VMD Tcl script that draws the C-alpha trace (Angstrom):
set ca {
  {-49.74 28.86 -43.19}
  {-51.43 26.10 -44.83}
  {-49.41 22.91 -45.87}
  {-52.19 22.70 -48.79}
  {-50.18 25.16 -51.29}
  {-47.13 26.79 -51.62}
  {-46.32 29.65 -54.54}
  {-47.03 33.32 -54.83}
  {-50.99 34.40 -55.95}
  {-51.80 32.96 -58.92}
  {-49.52 30.57 -59.45}
  {-49.98 28.58 -56.46}
  {-49.29 24.90 -55.80}
  {-50.42 21.75 -54.10}
  {-48.31 20.15 -51.37}
  {-46.75 16.81 -52.31}
  {-49.00 15.91 -49.88}
  {-52.48 17.21 -50.88}
  {-51.58 15.48 -53.64}
  {-50.93 11.92 -52.45}
  {-54.15 12.47 -50.54}
  {-56.43 12.93 -53.26}
  {-55.05 10.27 -55.39}
  {-55.41 8.17 -52.42}
  {-59.03 8.35 -52.50}
  {-60.14 8.71 -55.71}
  {-58.34 11.62 -57.85}
  {-55.90 11.53 -61.05}
  {-53.90 14.47 -60.82}
  {-51.86 15.31 -64.27}
  {-48.19 15.82 -63.45}
  {-47.70 19.63 -63.66}
  {-51.55 20.03 -62.18}
  {-52.11 23.58 -60.16}
  {-53.36 24.02 -57.36}
  {-56.78 26.03 -59.23}
  {-56.78 22.82 -61.31}
  {-56.99 21.09 -58.71}
  {-59.25 22.89 -56.42}
  {-61.74 22.51 -59.07}
  {-61.28 18.65 -59.49}
  {-62.06 18.68 -55.94}
  {-65.63 20.80 -55.74}
  {-66.85 18.30 -58.54}
  {-65.69 14.55 -57.27}
  {-65.48 15.16 -53.65}
  {-68.56 17.41 -52.80}
  {-70.63 17.12 -55.12}
  {-70.52 13.51 -56.53}
  {-70.17 9.12 -55.61}
  {-66.74 9.40 -54.00}
  {-68.22 11.51 -50.63}
  {-70.77 8.10 -50.95}
  {-68.01 5.36 -50.91}
  {-66.14 7.15 -47.86}
  {-69.60 8.29 -45.99}
  {-69.19 6.25 -42.80}
  {-65.18 4.71 -42.87}
  {-63.19 6.23 -41.16}
  {-59.40 7.28 -42.66}
  {-56.28 4.40 -42.59}
  {-53.22 5.13 -41.06}
  {-51.39 6.70 -44.31}
  {-54.78 9.51 -44.99}
  {-54.02 10.26 -40.77}
  {-50.02 10.54 -41.67}
  {-50.93 12.68 -45.08}
  {-53.45 14.51 -42.57}
  {-51.46 15.31 -39.90}
  {-48.62 16.71 -42.35}
  {-51.49 18.80 -43.39}
  {-52.16 20.21 -40.07}
  {-55.61 18.25 -39.59}
  {-55.32 16.56 -36.79}
  {-53.32 17.16 -34.11}
  {-54.59 20.00 -31.49}
  {-53.30 23.50 -32.14}
  {-52.15 25.54 -28.46}
  {-51.86 29.21 -28.82}
  {-49.06 31.16 -28.26}
  {-48.56 31.77 -24.79}
  {-49.64 35.81 -24.14}
  {-52.38 37.95 -22.66}
  {-55.40 38.24 -25.39}
  {-58.43 41.14 -25.54}
  {-60.73 38.21 -26.35}
  {-61.72 34.54 -27.64}
  {-64.16 33.61 -30.07}
  {-65.78 30.54 -29.39}
  {-67.35 29.18 -32.55}
  {-70.74 28.32 -32.77}
  {-72.43 24.85 -33.65}
  {-73.84 21.30 -31.82}
  {-73.68 21.32 -28.23}
  {-70.97 18.82 -28.20}
  {-68.53 21.30 -30.51}
  {-68.99 23.95 -28.78}
  {-68.44 22.44 -25.16}
  {-64.76 21.05 -26.94}
  {-63.85 24.56 -27.64}
  {-64.95 25.62 -24.29}
  {-63.32 23.17 -22.49}
  {-60.29 23.77 -24.49}
  {-60.02 27.10 -23.29}
  {-60.64 26.23 -19.74}
  {-57.74 23.63 -19.81}
  {-55.19 26.43 -21.96}
  {-56.15 29.49 -18.87}
  {-55.37 26.83 -16.31}
  {-52.34 24.88 -17.91}
  {-50.73 28.31 -19.01}
  {-49.96 30.70 -16.30}
  {-49.34 33.28 -18.97}
  {-51.79 32.82 -21.25}
  {-54.91 35.66 -20.40}
  {-58.07 33.80 -22.52}
  {-59.38 37.69 -22.52}
  {-63.08 37.72 -22.63}
  {-65.35 34.91 -23.88}
  {-67.76 35.36 -27.00}
  {-69.45 33.06 -28.13}
  {-70.27 33.16 -31.91}
  {-73.37 32.03 -31.74}
  {-77.13 33.04 -33.07}
  {-80.87 32.18 -33.44}
  {-80.11 28.05 -34.96}
  {-83.07 26.17 -33.70}
  {-81.85 23.16 -31.06}
  {-82.22 20.46 -33.77}
  {-83.62 16.96 -31.23}
  {-80.90 14.34 -32.97}
  {-78.13 15.98 -32.39}
  {-78.67 18.57 -28.78}
  {-80.87 15.99 -26.51}
  {-81.66 16.60 -23.57}
  {-79.85 13.82 -22.13}
  {-76.64 15.05 -24.27}
  {-77.77 19.13 -22.98}
  {-77.96 17.60 -19.31}
  {-75.11 15.09 -19.36}
  {-71.63 16.08 -17.60}
  {-69.43 16.38 -20.44}
  {-66.07 17.71 -20.40}
  {-66.86 20.02 -18.41}
  {-67.01 19.45 -15.45}
  {-71.10 20.73 -14.05}
  {-71.56 23.40 -11.32}
  {-72.05 21.41 -7.45}
  {-75.38 23.86 -7.75}
  {-76.79 23.39 -11.11}
  {-79.99 22.75 -11.40}
  {-81.28 22.00 -14.85}
  {-83.99 24.77 -16.29}
  {-87.66 24.44 -16.70}
  {-87.98 24.80 -20.40}
  {-85.57 23.34 -22.86}
  {-82.82 25.89 -24.46}
  {-84.45 26.35 -28.04}
  {-81.37 28.34 -29.82}
  {-78.17 27.36 -30.51}
  {-77.29 30.74 -28.00}
  {-79.76 29.64 -25.56}
  {-77.66 26.14 -25.49}
  {-73.92 28.29 -25.43}
  {-75.57 30.34 -21.90}
  {-76.65 27.17 -20.99}
  {-73.38 25.85 -21.30}
  {-71.72 27.93 -19.56}
  {-74.03 28.47 -16.79}
  {-73.40 24.95 -15.83}
  {-70.10 24.29 -16.10}
  {-67.37 24.90 -13.46}
  {-65.41 28.07 -14.75}
  {-62.17 29.97 -13.84}
  {-62.37 32.39 -11.58}
  {-61.73 35.75 -13.52}
  {-63.07 34.13 -16.26}
  {-66.33 36.37 -18.54}
  {-68.84 35.41 -21.28}
  {-70.43 37.16 -23.96}
  {-73.02 35.76 -26.12}
  {-73.67 36.99 -29.97}
  {-76.83 36.15 -30.84}
  {-77.16 36.28 -34.35}
  {-80.77 36.91 -36.30}
  {-81.63 34.27 -39.22}
  {-81.13 35.40 -42.36}
  {-82.32 36.21 -45.83}
  {-82.34 33.18 -48.08}
  {-83.16 34.48 -51.47}
  {-86.16 33.16 -51.66}
  {-88.35 35.14 -49.44}
  {-87.64 32.64 -45.81}
  {-85.03 32.80 -43.53}
  {-81.75 30.56 -43.16}
  {-79.36 29.82 -39.98}
  {-76.79 32.38 -40.05}
  {-73.33 30.78 -40.93}
  {-70.02 31.67 -39.81}
  {-69.02 35.10 -41.27}
  {-72.86 36.52 -40.39}
  {-71.44 35.97 -36.59}
  {-68.29 37.37 -37.46}
  {-70.16 40.60 -38.05}
  {-72.79 40.19 -35.64}
  {-69.73 40.71 -33.80}
  {-68.75 43.64 -34.89}
  {-71.94 45.60 -33.99}
  {-71.13 44.71 -30.55}
  {-68.34 47.32 -30.86}
  {-65.60 44.73 -29.06}
  {-62.30 46.13 -27.99}
  {-59.40 45.81 -30.26}
  {-57.02 43.59 -30.07}
  {-55.23 39.91 -30.40}
  {-58.22 37.99 -30.60}
  {-57.64 33.66 -29.86}
  {-59.90 32.26 -32.07}
  {-61.56 28.57 -30.51}
  {-62.18 26.25 -33.21}
  {-62.00 22.45 -32.98}
  {-60.18 19.76 -36.10}
  {-60.43 19.45 -38.38}
  {-61.84 22.67 -39.17}
  {-59.14 25.73 -37.28}
  {-57.44 26.29 -40.82}
  {-60.53 27.04 -42.53}
  {-62.34 28.83 -39.46}
  {-59.42 30.87 -38.47}
  {-58.47 31.89 -42.31}
  {-62.82 33.20 -42.49}
  {-61.87 35.45 -39.59}
  {-58.90 36.59 -40.65}
  {-60.46 37.71 -44.17}
  {-63.53 38.94 -42.24}
  {-62.39 41.01 -39.00}
  {-60.24 43.69 -40.00}
  {-56.63 44.46 -39.30}
  {-55.00 44.96 -37.47}
  {-57.64 46.14 -35.35}
  {-58.09 42.42 -34.79}
  {-54.90 39.87 -34.82}
  {-56.53 36.64 -35.26}
  {-54.81 33.68 -33.63}
  {-55.87 29.54 -34.03}
  {-56.76 27.33 -31.35}
  {-58.42 23.96 -31.27}
  {-58.81 20.23 -30.03}
  {-57.27 17.59 -31.79}
  {-59.67 15.33 -33.86}
  {-61.52 13.21 -32.47}
  {-60.74 9.80 -33.51}
  {-64.37 8.58 -34.90}
  {-64.41 11.22 -37.05}
  {-65.15 10.16 -40.86}
  {-62.41 10.19 -43.36}
  {-65.58 11.78 -45.17}
  {-65.40 14.90 -43.27}
  {-61.85 15.16 -43.58}
  {-61.82 14.84 -47.08}
  {-64.72 18.08 -47.33}
  {-62.60 19.84 -44.89}
  {-59.89 19.42 -47.49}
  {-61.90 20.59 -49.93}
  {-63.72 23.41 -48.26}
  {-60.28 24.94 -46.91}
  {-58.35 24.61 -50.61}
  {-60.80 26.87 -51.75}
  {-60.59 29.35 -48.95}
  {-57.02 30.27 -49.45}
  {-57.20 30.12 -53.10}
  {-59.99 32.63 -52.85}
}
mol new
graphics top color blue
foreach p $ca { graphics top sphere $p radius 0.5 }
foreach p [lrange $ca 0 end-1] q [lrange $ca 1 end] { graphics top cylinder $p $q radius 0.2 }
display resetview
């Protein structure tokens, strides 16, 4: 349950923590503002105007951190102790996928009552980006130890899915943990061209692979855990797929802009 809003459909009110956060960061809120009125302000003033520019590289201050923590966007989210049919590892740049996989492995290792089930990488044909996925980054050990016998491939992985396959292949994976890879096609952009698949596209591609129904973990990372879990529960048919959130804490170097953007996007999703 999100702590951003309270109340029934159409009568939602923003929480005091949300109001304090937005007032601290450039938006005046009249008394009695509804969640939908606040959503309109955030879409215009946080996502499209100079308020973003003012916090482009700034880190959140202590009071921002306190409020964001109360809104559930800072700390790690650990899953309930249970057996799961599978774990959906959301795609992204290589560093994000590694952190999400590392968190799933740590939960598998630390909690003998947790079975993550099959790891499903929800990835696609997005081309590799040199600035975010350089050879140094891809071939340097991070949160997960490399297998002793892993060697660099002769050619660089070209897409997000190929990067995910390489991450899995180079990583020391616990015995019994298995993986599948959802290779989502590029999508029509409405202008005669193609664009990178989004999260909803990867869910559709996942369903097309006819996975087993049941309880699934969704491996995201903060501050995105709430919104991406909401995306999953709104997209995957219930009760065939019952989604439970998890993910590592937000990185200390995460700019305030990222938190504010994600807060606005989460509010938008909550009010759909």
